[in-house]
All heavy atoms as a GROMACS GRO file, in nm:
protein
  576
    1MET      N    1  12.373  -4.077  -5.829
    1MET     CA    2  12.344  -3.941  -5.788
    1MET      C    3  12.290  -3.943  -5.645
    1MET      O    4  12.212  -4.028  -5.609
    1MET     CB    5  12.237  -3.882  -5.877
    1MET     CG    6  12.286  -3.816  -5.999
    1MET     SD    7  12.145  -3.746  -6.089
    1MET     CE    8  12.219  -3.597  -6.133
    2LYS      N    9  12.330  -3.844  -5.571
    2LYS     CA   10  12.287  -3.834  -5.432
    2LYS      C   11  12.218  -3.699  -5.409
    2LYS      O   12  12.244  -3.602  -5.477
    2LYS     CB   13  12.408  -3.845  -5.340
    2LYS     CG   14  12.485  -3.974  -5.358
    2LYS     CD   15  12.483  -4.051  -5.235
    2LYS     CE   16  12.563  -4.178  -5.258
    2LYS     NZ   17  12.528  -4.280  -5.168
    3THR      N   18  12.131  -3.696  -5.308
    3THR     CA   19  12.066  -3.571  -5.269
    3THR      C   20  12.161  -3.493  -5.180
    3THR      O   21  12.270  -3.539  -5.147
    3THR     CB   22  11.935  -3.600  -5.192
    3THR    OG1   23  11.967  -3.669  -5.072
    3THR    CG2   24  11.839  -3.681  -5.276
    4GLN      N   25  12.120  -3.374  -5.138
    4GLN     CA   26  12.204  -3.294  -5.048
    4GLN      C   27  12.220  -3.361  -4.912
    4GLN      O   28  12.317  -3.338  -4.842
    4GLN     CB   29  12.143  -3.155  -5.031
    4GLN     CG   30  12.147  -3.074  -5.159
    4GLN     CD   31  12.079  -2.940  -5.144
    4GLN    OE1   32  12.016  -2.911  -5.042
    4GLN    NE2   33  12.091  -2.857  -5.246
    5ASP      N   34  12.124  -3.446  -4.874
    5ASP     CA   35  12.131  -3.518  -4.747
    5ASP      C   36  12.220  -3.641  -4.754
    5ASP      O   37  12.244  -3.706  -4.654
    5ASP     CB   38  11.991  -3.563  -4.703
    5ASP     CG   39  11.896  -3.447  -4.685
    5ASP    OD1   40  11.944  -3.334  -4.666
    5ASP    OD2   41  11.774  -3.469  -4.691
    6GLY      N   42  12.266  -3.678  -4.875
    6GLY     CA   43  12.350  -3.794  -4.892
    6GLY      C   44  12.275  -3.922  -4.926
    6GLY      O   45  12.334  -4.028  -4.933
    7HIS      N   46  12.145  -3.912  -4.949
    7HIS     CA   47  12.065  -4.029  -4.987
    7HIS      C   48  12.064  -4.044  -5.139
    7HIS      O   49  12.094  -3.951  -5.212
    7HIS     CB   50  11.921  -4.014  -4.937
    7HIS     CG   51  11.910  -4.012  -4.790
    7HIS    ND1   52  11.895  -3.894  -4.719
    7HIS    CD2   53  11.913  -4.111  -4.697
    7HIS    CE1   54  11.888  -3.921  -4.590
    7HIS    NE2   55  11.900  -4.053  -4.574
    8GLN      N   56  12.027  -4.162  -5.187
    8GLN     CA   57  12.013  -4.186  -5.330
    8GLN      C   58  11.900  -4.100  -5.384
    8GLN      O   59  11.793  -4.092  -5.325
    8GLN     CB   60  11.982  -4.333  -5.358
    8GLN     CG   61  12.096  -4.427  -5.334
    8GLN     CD   62  12.207  -4.408  -5.437
    8GLN    OE1   63  12.183  -4.371  -5.550
    8GLN    NE2   64  12.329  -4.432  -5.394
    9ARG      N   65  11.924  -4.032  -5.497
    9ARG     CA   66  11.821  -3.946  -5.555
    9ARG      C   67  11.710  -4.028  -5.621
    9ARG      O   68  11.592  -3.998  -5.607
    9ARG     CB   69  11.882  -3.852  -5.658
    9ARG     CG   70  11.779  -3.763  -5.720
    9ARG     CD   71  11.837  -3.660  -5.812
    9ARG     NE   72  11.728  -3.593  -5.882
    9ARG     CZ   73  11.744  -3.499  -5.970
    9ARG    NH1   74  11.864  -3.457  -6.000
    9ARG    NH2   75  11.641  -3.444  -6.029
   10VAL      N   76  11.747  -4.130  -5.695
   10VAL     CA   77  11.649  -4.214  -5.764
   10VAL      C   78  11.645  -4.349  -5.695
   10VAL      O   79  11.748  -4.411  -5.671
   10VAL     CB   80  11.687  -4.232  -5.913
   10VAL    CG1   81  11.588  -4.321  -5.984
   10VAL    CG2   82  11.697  -4.097  -5.981
   11LEU      N   83  11.525  -4.394  -5.660
   11LEU     CA   84  11.514  -4.523  -5.594
   11LEU      C   85  11.399  -4.604  -5.650
   11LEU      O   86  11.305  -4.551  -5.707
   11LEU     CB   87  11.498  -4.507  -5.443
   11LEU     CG   88  11.381  -4.424  -5.394
   11LEU    CD1   89  11.279  -4.515  -5.331
   11LEU    CD2   90  11.433  -4.326  -5.293
   12ARG      N   91  11.412  -4.734  -5.637
   12ARG     CA   92  11.311  -4.826  -5.686
   12ARG      C   93  11.206  -4.847  -5.578
   12ARG      O   94  11.239  -4.861  -5.461
   12ARG     CB   95  11.376  -4.959  -5.721
   12ARG     CG   96  11.287  -5.048  -5.801
   12ARG     CD   97  11.361  -5.170  -5.840
   12ARG     NE   98  11.304  -5.278  -5.761
   12ARG     CZ   99  11.345  -5.401  -5.763
   12ARG    NH1  100  11.446  -5.435  -5.835
   12ARG    NH2  101  11.287  -5.492  -5.692
   13HIS      N  102  11.081  -4.850  -5.619
   13HIS     CA  103  10.973  -4.873  -5.522
   13HIS      C  104  10.864  -4.959  -5.583
   13HIS      O  105  10.763  -4.913  -5.632
   13HIS     CB  106  10.918  -4.741  -5.466
   13HIS     CG  107  10.847  -4.658  -5.566
   13HIS    ND1  108  10.710  -4.648  -5.572
   13HIS    CD2  109  10.891  -4.582  -5.667
   13HIS    CE1  110  10.675  -4.569  -5.670
   13HIS    NE2  111  10.782  -4.528  -5.730
   14GLY      N  112  10.889  -5.089  -5.585
   14GLY     CA  113  10.787  -5.182  -5.632
   14GLY      C  114  10.793  -5.209  -5.781
   14GLY      O  115  10.892  -5.179  -5.847
   15HIS      N  116  10.684  -5.266  -5.831
   15HIS     CA  117  10.674  -5.304  -5.972
   15HIS      C  118  10.540  -5.258  -6.027
   15HIS      O  119  10.443  -5.240  -5.953
   15HIS     CB  120  10.682  -5.456  -5.989
   15HIS     CG  121  10.816  -5.512  -5.961
   15HIS    ND1  122  10.857  -5.548  -5.836
   15HIS    CD2  123  10.919  -5.539  -6.044
   15HIS    CE1  124  10.980  -5.595  -5.842
   15HIS    NE2  125  11.020  -5.591  -5.967
   16LEU      N  126  10.535  -5.241  -6.159
   16LEU     CA  127  10.408  -5.219  -6.227
   16LEU      C  128  10.333  -5.351  -6.229
   16LEU      O  129  10.393  -5.456  -6.205
   16LEU     CB  130  10.433  -5.170  -6.370
   16LEU     CG  131  10.495  -5.032  -6.383
   16LEU    CD1  132  10.527  -5.003  -6.530
   16LEU    CD2  133  10.404  -4.926  -6.328
   17PRO      N  134  10.204  -5.350  -6.258
   17PRO     CA  135  10.131  -5.477  -6.265
   17PRO      C  136  10.193  -5.571  -6.370
   17PRO      O  137  10.241  -5.527  -6.475
   17PRO     CB  138   9.990  -5.436  -6.307
   17PRO     CG  139   9.979  -5.293  -6.269
   17PRO     CD  140  10.117  -5.236  -6.279
   18GLU      N  141  10.190  -5.699  -6.339
   18GLU     CA  142  10.246  -5.799  -6.431
   18GLU      C  143  10.163  -5.805  -6.558
   18GLU      O  144  10.042  -5.794  -6.554
   18GLU     CB  145  10.245  -5.934  -6.362
   18GLU     CG  146  10.316  -6.043  -6.438
   18GLU     CD  147  10.323  -6.171  -6.358
   18GLU    OE1  148  10.407  -6.180  -6.266
   18GLU    OE2  149  10.242  -6.261  -6.386
   19ARG      N  150  10.231  -5.820  -6.671
   19ARG     CA  151  10.162  -5.835  -6.799
   19ARG      C  152  10.228  -5.945  -6.880
   19ARG      O  153  10.343  -5.979  -6.856
   19ARG     CB  154  10.159  -5.706  -6.878
   19ARG     CG  155  10.295  -5.653  -6.915
   19ARG     CD  156  10.281  -5.523  -6.991
   19ARG     NE  157  10.407  -5.450  -6.991
   19ARG     CZ  158  10.444  -5.367  -7.083
   19ARG    NH1  159  10.364  -5.345  -7.184
   19ARG    NH2  160  10.556  -5.304  -7.076
   20GLU      N  161  10.154  -6.001  -6.974
   20GLU     CA  162  10.208  -6.107  -7.058
   20GLU      C  163  10.249  -6.051  -7.193
   20GLU      O  164  10.177  -5.971  -7.252
   20GLU     CB  165  10.104  -6.218  -7.078
   20GLU     CG  166  10.089  -6.306  -6.959
   20GLU     CD  167  10.007  -6.431  -6.990
   20GLU    OE1  168   9.947  -6.438  -7.099
   20GLU    OE2  169  10.005  -6.520  -6.905
   21VAL      N  170  10.366  -6.094  -7.238
   21VAL     CA  171  10.416  -6.058  -7.370
   21VAL      C  172  10.422  -6.186  -7.452
   21VAL      O  173  10.482  -6.285  -7.410
   21VAL     CB  174  10.556  -5.993  -7.361
   21VAL    CG1  175  10.610  -5.962  -7.499
   21VAL    CG2  176  10.551  -5.866  -7.276
   22MET      N  177  10.356  -6.187  -7.567
   22MET     CA  178  10.355  -6.304  -7.654
   22MET      C  179  10.485  -6.308  -7.733
   22MET      O  180  10.522  -6.211  -7.798
   22MET     CB  181  10.235  -6.297  -7.749
   22MET     CG  182  10.222  -6.417  -7.839
   22MET     SD  183  10.202  -6.572  -7.751
   22MET     CE  184  10.036  -6.558  -7.695
   23THR      N  185  10.555  -6.420  -7.725
   23THR     CA  186  10.680  -6.440  -7.798
   23THR      C  187  10.667  -6.563  -7.887
   23THR      O  188  10.564  -6.630  -7.886
   23THR     CB  189  10.797  -6.460  -7.701
   23THR    OG1  190  10.777  -6.581  -7.628
   23THR    CG2  191  10.811  -6.343  -7.604
   24GLY      N  192  10.773  -6.594  -7.959
   24GLY     CA  193  10.773  -6.711  -8.046
   24GLY      C  194  10.762  -6.841  -7.970
   24GLY      O  195  10.718  -6.942  -8.024
   25ILE      N  196  10.803  -6.843  -7.843
   25ILE     CA  197  10.796  -6.966  -7.763
   25ILE      C  198  10.673  -6.971  -7.674
   25ILE      O  199  10.655  -7.065  -7.599
   25ILE     CB  200  10.924  -6.983  -7.678
   25ILE    CG1  201  10.942  -6.866  -7.583
   25ILE    CG2  202  11.044  -7.003  -7.766
   25ILE    CD1  203  11.053  -6.885  -7.483
   26GLY      N  204  10.589  -6.868  -7.681
   26GLY     CA  205  10.468  -6.863  -7.600
   26GLY      C  206  10.464  -6.739  -7.514
   26GLY      O  207  10.555  -6.656  -7.516
   27PRO      N  208  10.358  -6.722  -7.434
   27PRO     CA  209  10.346  -6.604  -7.349
   27PRO      C  210  10.446  -6.608  -7.232
   27PRO      O  211  10.471  -6.713  -7.175
   27PRO     CB  212  10.202  -6.609  -7.298
   27PRO     CG  213  10.161  -6.751  -7.312
   27PRO     CD  214  10.241  -6.809  -7.424
   28ILE      N  215  10.502  -6.491  -7.202
   28ILE     CA  216  10.596  -6.476  -7.091
   28ILE      C  217  10.544  -6.366  -7.001
   28ILE      O  218  10.512  -6.256  -7.047
   28ILE     CB  219  10.737  -6.441  -7.142
   28ILE    CG1  220  10.792  -6.554  -7.227
   28ILE    CG2  221  10.830  -6.409  -7.027
   28ILE    CD1  222  10.926  -6.527  -7.287
   29ALA      N  223  10.536  -6.393  -6.869
   29ALA     CA  224  10.494  -6.293  -6.772
   29ALA      C  225  10.611  -6.200  -6.742
   29ALA      O  226  10.722  -6.246  -6.717
   29ALA     CB  227  10.446  -6.360  -6.645
   30VAL      N  228  10.585  -6.069  -6.745
   30VAL     CA  229  10.690  -5.969  -6.726
   30VAL      C  230  10.647  -5.872  -6.616
   30VAL      O  231  10.534  -5.825  -6.615
   30VAL     CB  232  10.715  -5.891  -6.858
   30VAL    CG1  233  10.819  -5.784  -6.838
   30VAL    CG2  234  10.753  -5.985  -6.969
   31ARG      N  235  10.739  -5.842  -6.525
   31ARG     CA  236  10.717  -5.740  -6.422
   31ARG      C  237  10.822  -5.632  -6.438
   31ARG      O  238  10.941  -5.658  -6.440
   31ARG     CB  239  10.730  -5.800  -6.282
   31ARG     CG  240  10.613  -5.884  -6.244
   31ARG     CD  241  10.624  -5.940  -6.106
   31ARG     NE  242  10.707  -5.860  -6.018
   31ARG     CZ  243  10.727  -5.886  -5.891
   31ARG    NH1  244  10.671  -5.989  -5.838
   31ARG    NH2  245  10.803  -5.810  -5.817
   32GLN      N  246  10.778  -5.507  -6.451
   32GLN     CA  247  10.868  -5.394  -6.472
   32GLN      C  248  10.882  -5.316  -6.342
   32GLN      O  249  10.782  -5.281  -6.279
   32GLN     CB  250  10.812  -5.304  -6.581
   32GLN     CG  251  10.894  -5.183  -6.608
   32GLN     CD  252  10.832  -5.098  -6.717
   32GLN    OE1  253  10.757  -5.147  -6.799
   32GLN    NE2  254  10.864  -4.972  -6.718
   33PRO      N  255  11.004  -5.285  -6.297
   33PRO     CA  256  11.021  -5.209  -6.175
   33PRO      C  257  10.979  -5.064  -6.192
   33PRO      O  258  10.987  -5.008  -6.301
   33PRO     CB  259  11.170  -5.219  -6.145
   33PRO     CG  260  11.233  -5.249  -6.275
   33PRO     CD  261  11.133  -5.324  -6.355
   34CYS      N  262  10.932  -5.003  -6.084
   34CYS     CA  263  10.900  -4.860  -6.081
   34CYS      C  264  11.015  -4.788  -6.011
   34CYS      O  265  11.076  -4.842  -5.919
   34CYS     CB  266  10.773  -4.834  -6.000
   34CYS     SG  267  10.625  -4.902  -6.067
   35VAL      N  268  11.044  -4.668  -6.053
   35VAL     CA  269  11.144  -4.586  -5.986
   35VAL      C  270  11.085  -4.449  -5.962
   35VAL      O  271  10.990  -4.408  -6.028
   35VAL     CB  272  11.276  -4.574  -6.067
   35VAL    CG1  273  11.341  -4.708  -6.083
   35VAL    CG2  274  11.252  -4.511  -6.200
   36ARG      N  275  11.144  -4.377  -5.866
   36ARG     CA  276  11.098  -4.241  -5.844
   36ARG      C  277  11.215  -4.151  -5.809
   36ARG      O  278  11.313  -4.194  -5.750
   36ARG     CB  279  10.989  -4.237  -5.738
   36ARG     CG  280  11.030  -4.212  -5.599
   36ARG     CD  281  10.908  -4.209  -5.507
   36ARG     NE  282  10.948  -4.260  -5.378
   36ARG     CZ  283  10.985  -4.183  -5.278
   36ARG    NH1  284  10.984  -4.052  -5.291
   36ARG    NH2  285  11.023  -4.236  -5.164
   37ASP      N  286  11.202  -4.026  -5.849
   37ASP     CA  287  11.303  -3.924  -5.825
   37ASP      C  288  11.263  -3.848  -5.699
   37ASP      O  289  11.156  -3.789  -5.694
   37ASP     CB  290  11.309  -3.831  -5.946
   37ASP     CG  291  11.423  -3.730  -5.939
   37ASP    OD1  292  11.489  -3.722  -5.834
   37ASP    OD2  293  11.446  -3.662  -6.039
   38ARG      N  294  11.346  -3.850  -5.597
   38ARG     CA  295  11.313  -3.785  -5.469
   38ARG      C  296  11.317  -3.633  -5.475
   38ARG      O  297  11.247  -3.566  -5.402
   38ARG     CB  298  11.413  -3.828  -5.362
   38ARG     CG  299  11.398  -3.966  -5.315
   38ARG     CD  300  11.497  -3.989  -5.204
   38ARG     NE  301  11.482  -4.122  -5.150
   38ARG     CZ  302  11.546  -4.165  -5.045
   38ARG    NH1  303  11.629  -4.086  -4.981
   38ARG    NH2  304  11.527  -4.287  -5.001
   39GLU      N  305  11.401  -3.577  -5.559
   39GLU     CA  306  11.425  -3.433  -5.556
   39GLU      C  307  11.329  -3.352  -5.642
   39GLU      O  308  11.301  -3.239  -5.610
   39GLU     CB  309  11.568  -3.405  -5.603
   39GLU     CG  310  11.671  -3.461  -5.510
   39GLU     CD  311  11.757  -3.352  -5.449
   39GLU    OE1  312  11.791  -3.260  -5.521
   39GLU    OE2  313  11.786  -3.362  -5.330
   40ALA      N  314  11.281  -3.405  -5.752
   40ALA     CA  315  11.202  -3.327  -5.847
   40ALA      C  316  11.054  -3.348  -5.828
   40ALA      O  317  11.009  -3.457  -5.796
   40ALA     CB  318  11.243  -3.363  -5.989
   41ALA      N  319  10.979  -3.242  -5.854
   41ALA     CA  320  10.833  -3.251  -5.850
   41ALA      C  321  10.784  -3.316  -5.978
   41ALA      O  322  10.858  -3.332  -6.075
   41ALA     CB  323  10.773  -3.111  -5.837
   42ALA      N  324  10.657  -3.354  -5.982
   42ALA     CA  325  10.600  -3.427  -6.096
   42ALA      C  326  10.609  -3.348  -6.226
   42ALA      O  327  10.631  -3.404  -6.332
   42ALA     CB  328  10.456  -3.464  -6.067
   43GLY      N  329  10.596  -3.216  -6.221
   43GLY     CA  330  10.599  -3.135  -6.342
   43GLY      C  331  10.735  -3.079  -6.377
   43GLY      O  332  10.751  -3.007  -6.475
   44ASP      N  333  10.836  -3.110  -6.299
   44ASP     CA  334  10.971  -3.057  -6.319
   44ASP      C  335  11.036  -3.119  -6.444
   44ASP      O  336  11.044  -3.240  -6.455
   44ASP     CB  337  11.055  -3.088  -6.196
   44ASP     CG  338  11.192  -3.021  -6.200
   44ASP    OD1  339  11.220  -2.949  -6.297
   44ASP    OD2  340  11.268  -3.042  -6.105
   45PRO      N  341  11.085  -3.038  -6.539
   45PRO     CA  342  11.148  -3.094  -6.659
   45PRO      C  343  11.282  -3.163  -6.629
   45PRO      O  344  11.328  -3.245  -6.708
   45PRO     CB  345  11.167  -2.974  -6.751
   45PRO     CG  346  11.158  -2.855  -6.663
   45PRO     CD  347  11.074  -2.894  -6.545
   46GLY      N  348  11.344  -3.135  -6.516
   46GLY     CA  349  11.470  -3.198  -6.478
   46GLY      C  350  11.452  -3.330  -6.405
   46GLY      O  351  11.548  -3.390  -6.359
   47ARG      N  352  11.329  -3.376  -6.397
   47ARG     CA  353  11.298  -3.500  -6.326
   47ARG      C  354  11.358  -3.620  -6.399
   47ARG      O  355  11.351  -3.629  -6.521
   47ARG     CB  356  11.147  -3.515  -6.318
   47ARG     CG  357  11.099  -3.635  -6.245
   47ARG     CD  358  10.949  -3.633  -6.242
   47ARG     NE  359  10.900  -3.752  -6.176
   47ARG     CZ  360  10.776  -3.792  -6.181
   47ARG    NH1  361  10.688  -3.722  -6.247
   47ARG    NH2  362  10.740  -3.901  -6.119
   48ILE      N  363  11.417  -3.712  -6.326
   48ILE     CA  364  11.474  -3.832  -6.384
   48ILE      C  365  11.363  -3.934  -6.398
   48ILE      O  366  11.295  -3.969  -6.303
   48ILE     CB  367  11.588  -3.887  -6.296
   48ILE    CG1  368  11.700  -3.786  -6.288
   48ILE    CG2  369  11.638  -4.020  -6.351
   48ILE    CD1  370  11.809  -3.822  -6.190
   49ARG      N  371  11.343  -3.984  -6.521
   49ARG     CA  372  11.240  -4.083  -6.549
   49ARG      C  373  11.305  -4.211  -6.597
   49ARG      O  374  11.407  -4.208  -6.663
   49ARG     CB  375  11.142  -4.034  -6.654
   49ARG     CG  376  11.068  -3.912  -6.610
   49ARG     CD  377  10.966  -3.871  -6.714
   49ARG     NE  378  10.858  -3.807  -6.642
   49ARG     CZ  379  10.739  -3.862  -6.622
   49ARG    NH1  380  10.710  -3.978  -6.671
   49ARG    NH2  381  10.647  -3.799  -6.554
   50PHE      N  382  11.242  -4.323  -6.567
   50PHE     CA  383  11.290  -4.452  -6.612
   50PHE      C  384  11.194  -4.507  -6.715
   50PHE      O  385  11.076  -4.523  -6.689
   50PHE     CB  386  11.300  -4.550  -6.494
   50PHE     CG  387  11.335  -4.690  -6.534
   50PHE    CD1  388  11.463  -4.721  -6.577
   50PHE    CD2  389  11.240  -4.790  -6.531
   50PHE    CE1  390  11.495  -4.849  -6.614
   50PHE    CE2  391  11.272  -4.920  -6.567
   50PHE     CZ  392  11.400  -4.948  -6.609
   51SER      N  393  11.245  -4.533  -6.834
   51SER     CA  394  11.164  -4.598  -6.938
   51SER      C  395  11.254  -4.699  -7.008
   51SER      O  396  11.343  -4.662  -7.082
   51SER     CB  397  11.108  -4.496  -7.036
   51SER     OG  398  11.213  -4.423  -7.095
   52PRO      N  399  11.232  -4.827  -6.981
   52PRO     CA  400  11.320  -4.928  -7.038
   52PRO      C  401  11.303  -4.940  -7.189
   52PRO      O  402  11.192  -4.938  -7.241
   52PRO     CB  403  11.276  -5.057  -6.969
   52PRO     CG  404  11.133  -5.033  -6.935
   52PRO     CD  405  11.123  -4.886  -6.904
   53SER      N  406  11.414  -4.952  -7.259
   53SER     CA  407  11.407  -4.965  -7.404
   53SER      C  408  11.375  -5.108  -7.445
   53SER      O  409  11.327  -5.132  -7.555
   53SER     CB  410  11.539  -4.921  -7.467
   53SER     OG  411  11.645  -5.001  -7.417
   54ILE      N  412  11.400  -5.203  -7.356
   54ILE     CA  413  11.373  -5.343  -7.390
   54ILE      C  414  11.224  -5.377  -7.377
   54ILE      O  415  11.176  -5.470  -7.440
   54ILE     CB  416  11.458  -5.436  -7.302
   54ILE    CG1  417  11.460  -5.576  -7.360
   54ILE    CG2  418  11.409  -5.438  -7.159
   54ILE    CD1  419  11.565  -5.665  -7.301
   55LEU      N  420  11.149  -5.301  -7.298
   55LEU     CA  421  11.006  -5.327  -7.279
   55LEU      C  422  10.929  -5.196  -7.295
   55LEU      O  423  10.898  -5.129  -7.198
   55LEU     CB  424  10.982  -5.386  -7.140
   55LEU     CG  425  10.840  -5.428  -7.109
   55LEU    CD1  426  10.799  -5.545  -7.196
   55LEU    CD2  427  10.828  -5.465  -6.963
   56PRO      N  428  10.897  -5.157  -7.420
   56PRO     CA  429  10.824  -5.032  -7.442
   56PRO      C  430  10.684  -5.036  -7.381
   56PRO      O  431  10.627  -5.144  -7.363
   56PRO     CB  432  10.815  -5.022  -7.594
   56PRO     CG  433  10.910  -5.120  -7.648
   56PRO     CD  434  10.929  -5.225  -7.544
   57PRO      N  435  10.627  -4.920  -7.352
   57PRO     CA  436  10.490  -4.917  -7.300
   57PRO      C  437  10.392  -4.980  -7.399
   57PRO      O  438  10.407  -4.967  -7.520
   57PRO     CB  439  10.460  -4.768  -7.285
   57PRO     CG  440  10.590  -4.700  -7.290
   57PRO     CD  441  10.684  -4.787  -7.366
   58TYR      N  442  10.295  -5.048  -7.348
   58TYR     CA  443  10.187  -5.112  -7.424
   58TYR      C  444  10.232  -5.228  -7.512
   58TYR      O  445  10.155  -5.274  -7.594
   58TYR     CB  446  10.110  -5.009  -7.509
   58TYR     CG  447  10.062  -4.892  -7.430
   58TYR    CD1  448  10.122  -4.768  -7.442
   58TYR    CD2  449   9.958  -4.906  -7.338
   58TYR    CE1  450  10.079  -4.660  -7.366
   58TYR    CE2  451   9.915  -4.800  -7.262
   58TYR     CZ  452   9.976  -4.676  -7.277
   58TYR     OH  453   9.933  -4.570  -7.203
   59MET      N  454  10.355  -5.275  -7.497
   59MET     CA  455  10.402  -5.389  -7.578
   59MET      C  456  10.333  -5.515  -7.529
   59MET      O  457  10.338  -5.548  -7.413
   59MET     CB  458  10.553  -5.404  -7.566
   59MET     CG  459  10.608  -5.516  -7.650
   59MET     SD  460  10.786  -5.520  -7.635
   59MET     CE  461  10.814  -5.690  -7.664
   60ARG      N  462  10.268  -5.586  -7.620
   60ARG     CA  463  10.198  -5.709  -7.586
   60ARG      C  464  10.250  -5.830  -7.662
   60ARG      O  465  10.220  -5.942  -7.629
   60ARG     CB  466  10.048  -5.695  -7.612
   60ARG     CG  467   9.980  -5.592  -7.524
   60ARG     CD  468   9.980  -5.634  -7.379
   60ARG     NE  469   9.914  -5.538  -7.295
   60ARG     CZ  470   9.976  -5.456  -7.210
   60ARG    NH1  471  10.106  -5.458  -7.199
   60ARG    NH2  472   9.907  -5.372  -7.137
   61ARG      N  473  10.328  -5.807  -7.770
   61ARG     CA  474  10.388  -5.917  -7.843
   61ARG      C  475  10.524  -5.872  -7.896
   61ARG      O  476  10.544  -5.754  -7.926
   61ARG     CB  477  10.299  -5.966  -7.955
   61ARG     CG  478  10.265  -5.865  -8.059
   61ARG     CD  479  10.174  -5.926  -8.166
   61ARG     NE  480  10.136  -5.824  -8.260
   61ARG     CZ  481  10.015  -5.772  -8.270
   61ARG    NH1  482   9.919  -5.816  -8.193
   61ARG    NH2  483   9.989  -5.680  -8.358
   62SER      N  484  10.615  -5.967  -7.907
   62SER     CA  485  10.749  -5.934  -7.953
   62SER      C  486  10.749  -5.907  -8.103
   62SER      O  487  10.660  -5.951  -8.177
   62SER     CB  488  10.846  -6.048  -7.919
   62SER     OG  489  10.816  -6.161  -7.997
   63LYS      N  490  10.851  -5.837  -8.149
   63LYS     CA  491  10.859  -5.803  -8.291
   63LYS      C  492  10.883  -5.926  -8.377
   63LYS      O  493  10.847  -5.929  -8.494
   63LYS     CB  494  10.970  -5.700  -8.314
   63LYS     CG  495  10.936  -5.567  -8.254
   63LYS     CD  496  11.042  -5.464  -8.285
   63LYS     CE  497  11.002  -5.333  -8.220
   63LYS     NZ  498  11.088  -5.225  -8.256
   64SER      N  499  10.941  -6.030  -8.320
   64SER     CA  500  10.968  -6.151  -8.398
   64SER      C  501  10.841  -6.228  -8.433
   64SER      O  502  10.840  -6.307  -8.526
   64SER     CB  503  11.064  -6.243  -8.322
   64SER     OG  504  11.002  -6.290  -8.204
   65ILE      N  505  10.732  -6.205  -8.361
   65ILE     CA  506  10.608  -6.278  -8.386
   65ILE      C  507  10.514  -6.202  -8.480
   65ILE      O  508  10.424  -6.261  -8.539
   65ILE     CB  509  10.538  -6.312  -8.253
   65ILE    CG1  510  10.440  -6.426  -8.274
   65ILE    CG2  511  10.467  -6.194  -8.194
   65ILE    CD1  512  10.389  -6.487  -8.147
   66GLU      N  513  10.534  -6.071  -8.498
   66GLU     CA  514  10.445  -5.991  -8.581
   66GLU      C  515  10.434  -6.040  -8.727
   66GLU      O  516  10.327  -6.039  -8.783
   66GLU     CB  517  10.484  -5.844  -8.574
   66GLU     CG  518  10.447  -5.784  -8.442
   66GLU     CD  519  10.478  -5.635  -8.434
   66GLU    OE1  520  10.512  -5.577  -8.537
   66GLU    OE2  521  10.467  -5.581  -8.324
   67PRO      N  522  10.544  -6.081  -8.794
   67PRO     CA  523  10.529  -6.129  -8.932
   67PRO      C  524  10.445  -6.257  -8.944
   67PRO      O  525  10.391  -6.286  -9.050
   67PRO     CB  526  10.673  -6.158  -8.978
   67PRO     CG  527  10.759  -6.083  -8.884
   67PRO     CD  528  10.683  -6.072  -8.756
   68LEU      N  529  10.430  -6.330  -8.835
   68LEU     CA  530  10.353  -6.455  -8.838
   68LEU      C  531  10.203  -6.431  -8.829
   68LEU      O  532  10.125  -6.520  -8.863
   68LEU     CB  533  10.397  -6.546  -8.723
   68LEU     CG  534  10.546  -6.583  -8.720
   68LEU    CD1  535  10.576  -6.660  -8.594
   68LEU    CD2  536  10.582  -6.661  -8.844
   69LEU      N  537  10.164  -6.313  -8.783
   69LEU     CA  538  10.021  -6.282  -8.766
   69LEU      C  539   9.965  -6.223  -8.896
   69LEU      O  540  10.026  -6.138  -8.957
   69LEU     CB  541  10.002  -6.182  -8.652
   69LEU     CG  542  10.049  -6.230  -8.515
   69LEU    CD1  543  10.041  -6.118  -8.414
   69LEU    CD2  544   9.969  -6.349  -8.469
   70PRO      N  545   9.848  -6.269  -8.938
   70PRO     CA  546   9.789  -6.215  -9.060
   70PRO      C  547   9.742  -6.070  -9.038
   70PRO      O  548   9.699  -6.033  -8.929
   70PRO     CB  549   9.670  -6.306  -9.086
   70PRO     CG  550   9.638  -6.367  -8.955
   70PRO     CD  551   9.767  -6.373  -8.878
   71SER      N  552   9.752  -5.991  -9.140
   71SER     CA  553   9.709  -5.852  -9.133
   71SER      C  554   9.570  -5.840  -9.195
   71SER      O  555   9.547  -5.880  -9.310
   71SER     CB  556   9.808  -5.764  -9.208
   71SER     OG  557   9.763  -5.631  -9.206
   72PHE      N  558   9.475  -5.784  -9.121
   72PHE     CA  559   9.338  -5.768  -9.168
   72PHE      C  560   9.305  -5.623  -9.199
   72PHE      O  561   9.192  -5.585  -9.205
   72PHE     CB  562   9.240  -5.821  -9.063
   72PHE     CG  563   9.253  -5.969  -9.042
   72PHE    CD1  564   9.311  -6.018  -8.928
   72PHE    CD2  565   9.210  -6.058  -9.139
   72PHE    CE1  566   9.323  -6.153  -8.906
   72PHE    CE2  567   9.222  -6.193  -9.120
   72PHE     CZ  568   9.278  -6.242  -9.003
   73ILE      N  569   9.407  -5.543  -9.218
   73ILE     CA  570   9.385  -5.400  -9.243
   73ILE      C  571   9.368  -5.373  -9.390
   73ILE      O  572   9.427  -5.425  -9.475
   73ILE     CB  573   9.501  -5.317  -9.185
   73ILE    CG1  574   9.506  -5.338  -9.033
   73ILE    CG2  575   9.486  -5.173  -9.218
   73ILE    CD1  576   9.622  -5.272  -8.966
   0.00000   0.00000   0.00000
C-alpha cells in the first residue's frame, strides 16, 4: 500500500525490547519488529496494526513446554 505521495504506508521502525521465550531446548532470545501506519491517527479504526500470530503478546514459554510444568492451582 502506498500513500498519496507515493511512499509506503506501513513501515518498520526498530524493534520491541528483547525478551526470552522458554522452549523445550532452553531459553531463546526474541526481538519483535515494530511497524507504524503513516496515514492513520492512533485512534483511527482503519489504522493498520501488526500483531504476529507466531509470537503473541506476553508469551514467555512455548506451548510444547507447558505440559511439563506442574500445576499448583
